[in-house]
C-alpha positions as CSV (number, residue, x, y, z in Angstrom):
1,M,52.2,-9.3,-4.2
2,T,54.6,-8.8,-1.4
3,I,54.0,-9.6,2.3
4,R,54.0,-5.9,3.1
5,G,51.2,-5.3,0.5
6,T,49.2,-8.3,1.9
7,V,49.5,-7.0,5.4
8,G,48.5,-3.5,4.3
9,L,45.3,-4.9,2.6
10,A,44.5,-7.0,5.7
11,V,44.8,-3.9,7.9
12,A,42.6,-1.8,5.5
13,L,40.0,-4.6,5.4
14,G,40.0,-4.8,9.2
15,L,39.6,-1.0,9.5
16,L,36.7,-1.1,7.0
17,V,34.9,-4.0,8.8
18,T,35.3,-2.2,12.2
19,Y,34.0,1.0,10.7
20,L,30.9,-0.7,9.2
21,S,30.1,-2.6,12.4
22,L,30.3,0.6,14.4
23,T,28.2,2.7,12.0
24,A,25.6,0.0,10.9
25,P,22.3,1.4,9.8
26,P,19.1,0.4,11.6
27,V,17.9,-3.2,10.9
28,G,14.8,-2.2,9.1
29,P,12.6,0.9,8.4
30,V,11.3,2.6,11.4
31,V,7.5,2.4,11.2
32,D,5.3,4.6,13.3
33,P,2.3,2.6,14.3
34,S,0.1,5.7,13.7
35,T,1.0,5.5,10.0
36,L,-0.9,2.3,9.4
37,L,-3.3,2.7,6.6
38,T,-6.3,0.9,8.0
39,P,-8.0,-0.3,11.2
40,P,-8.8,-4.0,11.7
41,L,-11.2,-5.0,8.9
42,G,-12.5,-8.3,10.3
43,D,-16.0,-6.9,10.8
44,A,-16.4,-5.3,7.3
45,T,-19.8,-5.8,5.8
46,S,-19.6,-3.9,2.5
47,L,-17.0,-2.8,0.0
48,E,-17.6,-0.2,-2.7
49,I,-15.2,0.5,-5.6
50,T,-16.0,3.6,-7.7
51,R,-14.2,4.7,-10.9
52,G,-15.4,7.3,-13.3
53,G,-18.8,7.5,-11.7
54,R,-19.4,3.8,-12.0
55,A,-19.7,2.0,-8.6
56,T,-19.4,-1.7,-7.8
57,A,-20.8,-2.7,-4.4
58,I,-19.9,-6.0,-2.8
59,V,-21.6,-7.1,0.4
60,R,-21.2,-9.7,3.1
61,R,-24.2,-11.6,4.3
62,D,-24.2,-14.5,6.8
63,G,-20.4,-14.3,6.8
64,R,-20.0,-14.7,3.0
65,W,-19.0,-12.1,0.5
66,S,-21.1,-11.8,-2.7
67,E,-17.9,-12.0,-4.8
68,P,-14.8,-14.1,-4.3
69,G,-11.5,-12.4,-3.6
70,V,-12.8,-9.8,-1.2
71,T,-11.1,-11.4,1.7
72,D,-7.7,-11.3,-0.1
73,L,-8.2,-7.5,-0.7
74,L,-9.1,-6.9,2.9
75,D,-6.1,-8.9,4.1
76,A,-3.9,-6.8,1.8
77,L,-5.4,-3.6,3.1
78,A,-4.9,-4.6,6.7
79,S,-1.2,-5.5,6.0
80,L,-0.3,-2.3,4.2
81,R,2.1,0.1,5.7
82,V,2.7,3.6,4.7
83,L,6.1,3.7,3.0
84,A,6.2,7.4,2.5
85,V,4.1,10.5,3.1
86,I,4.4,13.1,0.4
87,D,3.9,16.7,1.2
88,A,0.3,17.9,1.2
89,G,1.1,20.8,-1.0
90,T,2.0,18.6,-4.0
91,D,-0.1,18.3,-7.1
92,P,-2.3,15.1,-6.6
93,D,-2.8,14.8,-10.3
94,S,0.8,13.9,-10.8
95,Y,0.2,10.9,-8.6
96,G,-2.8,9.7,-10.5
97,L,-5.2,11.1,-8.0
98,A,-7.3,13.3,-10.3
99,G,-11.0,13.4,-10.2
100,D,-11.4,10.1,-12.0
101,A,-9.2,8.2,-9.5
102,L,-10.4,4.9,-8.2
103,R,-12.1,5.2,-4.8
104,L,-12.3,2.4,-2.4
105,R,-14.7,2.4,0.6
106,V,-15.0,-0.3,3.2
107,T,-17.7,-0.2,5.8
108,A,-18.9,-2.2,8.8
109,D,-22.6,-1.7,9.0
110,S,-22.8,2.1,9.1
111,R,-19.2,2.8,10.2
112,E,-16.7,3.7,7.6
113,L,-13.5,1.7,8.1
114,V,-11.5,2.7,4.9
115,A,-12.1,5.5,2.4
116,I,-9.2,6.0,0.0
117,E,-8.4,7.1,-3.5
118,V,-6.0,4.9,-5.3
119,G,-3.7,6.6,-7.8
120,A,-0.8,5.6,-10.1
121,M,2.1,3.2,-9.4
122,N,5.4,4.7,-8.4
123,P,8.1,4.8,-11.1
124,A,9.7,1.6,-9.9
125,E,6.2,-0.1,-9.8
126,T,6.9,-1.3,-6.3
127,G,4.2,0.9,-4.7
128,V,1.0,2.8,-5.4
129,Y,0.0,6.3,-4.4
130,V,-3.1,6.6,-2.3
131,R,-4.9,9.4,-0.4
132,R,-7.4,9.1,2.4
133,V,-10.6,10.8,1.3
134,G,-10.8,14.3,2.7
135,Q,-7.0,14.6,3.3
136,R,-4.4,16.3,1.1
137,S,-1.4,14.1,1.9
138,V,-0.4,11.5,-0.6
139,L,0.8,8.2,0.8
140,L,2.9,5.6,-0.9
141,V,2.0,2.0,0.0
142,G,3.0,-1.4,-1.4
143,A,1.9,-2.5,-4.9
144,L,0.0,-5.4,-3.4
145,L,-3.0,-3.1,-3.1
146,R,-3.1,-2.6,-6.9
147,W,-2.7,-6.3,-7.5
148,E,-5.6,-7.3,-5.3
149,L,-7.8,-4.6,-6.7
150,E,-7.1,-5.8,-10.2
151,K,-7.8,-9.4,-9.2
152,L,-11.2,-8.4,-7.7
153,R,-12.0,-6.3,-10.8
154,R,-11.5,-9.3,-13.0
155,V,-13.6,-11.5,-10.9
156,V,-16.4,-9.0,-10.7
157,S,-16.4,-8.3,-14.5
158,E,-16.5,-12.1,-15.2
159,T,-19.4,-12.7,-12.8
160,A,-21.4,-9.6,-13.6
161,T,-24.7,-10.1,-15.4
162,P,-25.2,-8.2,-18.6
């Protein structure tokens, strides 16, 4: 390569670096604090998981949950952020939110803290579709929720009495 070609490439590289530094995208996703999925869950006293008409209730008495793994699920819920809000006019069945969708309800005494329907994973399997009970909008949240629900389901099925 000639000196002229090398200088030309260096100038082109310099222009590209300048352009990229002046038009850099934001550092991270802009998250509106109002899009957080849940309120603080530290005072939760019961958790109910319903699927296909079959409900599993887990309670906390004297600071201890009746099943292990509930604290992990509550921590995951508290850490979830809404990644996308999908138009309320969409068909919820296509997101796994049909009538047989898993329903998760967390309460503190008589106050409802969380009431969501949990649907299917997104195509990349990096998130899961949820919907607040009583609302039409479908929300995409991280797949950690599905993982923690599955862990809890396994624990409950292993410790359940026949």
